[in-house]
C-alpha positions, 0 to 999 in steps of 0.5 A, a space after each residue: 883851417 889854414 894856420 898863416 904858418 902852415 906849409 903850402 903844396 908847391 909841386 915840382 914835378 911836371 906831372 904833379 904841377 899839371 895835376 894840381 893845376 887841373 884837378 888840385 885832388 894832391 893839395 887837399 890831401 896835403 892840406 887835410 892830412 900832411 904838411 899843410 896841416 899844422 896839429 897840436 904838438 900834443 897830441 896822444 895816443 887817444 887822438 889815433 882812434 878818429 884813424 883807426 875808425 876809418 880803417 875800420 871803416 874801409 875793411 867793412 866796405 871792402 870785405 862786405 863789398 866782395 861779400 855780396 858777389 857771393 850772398 842771396 838775398 832769399 830766405 831760401 838759399 841766404 843761410 847756405 850762400 854764406 856757408 858756401 862762402 864759409 867753405 868753397 870761395 876761395 878766401 871766403 871764411 877770410 872774408 866773412 870773419 873779417 867782416 863780422 869782426 871788423 864789424 866788433 872792432 869797427 864799434 870798439 874803436 868807435 866807443 873809445 873815439 866817443 868816450 875821449 871826446 867825452 873826457 877831454 871836452 871836444 864836444 864844447 864850442 868851437 867843434 860842436 858840429 864835429 861832435 854832431 856829425 860824429 853821432 849822426 854816424 854812430 847812429 848810421 854805423 847801429 843802423 848799418 850793424 843791425 841789418 847785417 846781423 839779419 843777413 845770415 839768417 841764422 836763428 839769431 838773425 831772424 829773431 832779432 830782426 823781430 824783436 828789435 823791429 818789434 820795438 816800433 810797434 810799441 808805439 801808439 796809433 802807428 807802430 804797428 803800420 810802421 813795424 808792418 811796412 819795415 818788414 814787409 809783412 808781418 813777420 820777417 821774411 824775403 821782404 825783410 831779407 831783400 830790404 835789409 840787404 840793400 839798405 846794408 849794402 848803402 849805409 857804409 857810403 852814407 857813412 862814409 859821405 858823412 865821415 868826410 863832413 866829420 873831417 871837414 868840420 874839424 879842419 875848420 877850428 883844428 883838432 882839439 888837445 889833451 890840455 883844451 887849449 887852444 892853439 896860440 902860435 906856431 910853436 905849439 904846432 907840428 905838422 900832421 906829416 910826418 909826426 902825425 902819420 907816424 903815430 897813426 901809422 904804429 896805432 894802425 899796426 896794433 890795431 891789425 896785430 890785434 885783428 889778426 890774432 881775433 880773426 885767426 884764433 878766436 874768430 867766432 869768440 864775439 859771435 852767437 852761437 846760435 846764428 850757425 842753426 838756420 833760421 826757423 820761425 816755429 823755434 824761439 831760442 831760450 834768450 835772445 840778445 843783440 850783438 854786444 855792441 848794443 848790449 848797454 842800450 838793449 839794457 835800458 831798453 828792458 830796464 822797463 818792467 811796469 806801465 806808467 799811468 796809461 804809458 806801457 812800460 814796453 814804450 818807456 824803454 823804447 823811449 829811454 833807449 833812444 833818449 839814451 843816445 839822442 841826448 848825447 846831442 845836447 852835450 855841448 849845452 848841458 856841459 856849460 863849464 868853460 874848462 874842456 879838458 877832464 885833466 883840469 876838472 877833478 869832480 869832472 874826472 871823478 864821474 866820469 870814471 863812474 859813468 865808464 863803470 855805470 856803462 859796462 855794467 849796462 852792457 853785462 846786464 843787456 847781454 844776461 837774462 832779463 831775470 833778476 838780478 840783472 833787471 833791477 842793476 839795469 834799473 839802478 844803472 840806468 837811471 844813475 845814466 840819464 842823471 849824469 848827463 841831465 843832473 849830475 854834469 850841469 851841476 859840476 859845470 856850474 859849482 866845479 872849482 877848475 885847476 889852474 890851465 897852462 896859459 899855451 901847448 906849449 907850456 903845457 908840454 915843455 914847462 914854464 921854466 924851459 919856454 923861459 929858458 927858451 926865450 932867454 937863449 934866443 939871440 934879442 930875447 928875454 921874459 915877457 915884460 910883466 905889466 905893473 899893477 900899481 894904482 
């Protein structure tokens, strides 16, 4: 999208003029993230997380490529090559820890990005495609992270692969053949490790391609903003550069400081100690858990403990786990309220915070043992999760009375009296004439 008042790229140096004529890449960057892209003037720091997710993706790709140079995708040497990288390769420990903890930070900023979109209604028209592509990125991230967790070939890697691929075995008729096809055998082995490594290396570049589509789809309607009111004129926008490049730079600095603190002082805090034990198919860990960012979905999976007529509980759990993500694709049509921002939706705002607490409870139960009271709590929390999106949100959209919206982004920033004062101060401009309502 290019507003009529957007600045145009005019290269002055002869070399830049030549490049712009032959390959207008500088013009593309200028119009995408430079002064040629006007954005709402009221974006807060919650809008930083998209850029931070891109930064995390770059960290993952760079460290992942370096790690792949020293990795052996073979069950006999995989565990040893990871340990050798940690001990014998120059800065290998840094690359390994940066890659492992980078995945956690990637999910942290993506979760914050998603919940920001939920609160401010960024999934509503005309930005449905931005939301849908974002969810595709999220699914690709989950697949990539799962395959990456298998590669160190520790105890959690092996048994995590066995449990997660075993979910496909719950599908009637075709489940077991699919599971065998995914693993390349009847249990995780050399074939599994090879194909997981290949896909783990490939998928980040697929994610990068979908990220480009995500940004492209965003630039067509333009960025959303905390008020949910669309841009009405040049007074509502500022150039992306230097205003938001500076703001994003500050956010990136905070992100990297926190990342460095974890990396240098607690690099194994978010990992599982059993993954420093080489995989042993004959020794099952007492408590098998995925990485922490999968815990809410793992809790939903384990919440189903009783068969429903002829449908096994395991199949119900698998269907519910996938449905918990897939229903987010229908969110633009489940929430029919004309008001986007939760700032102007008092009832929606209360239930949004209940949803946050609910997801945190699911995450806690997902990391806990599959025993009481955690199973019962996860059942209640899973029921509320689906009720929130399928029942509560449509009802709120229909019956909620929203607060009055500002007439423009500028009015929300400066206030109505300040705008009227600016108009009166400008020569030849006064207050807008009020229309007559006399019959």
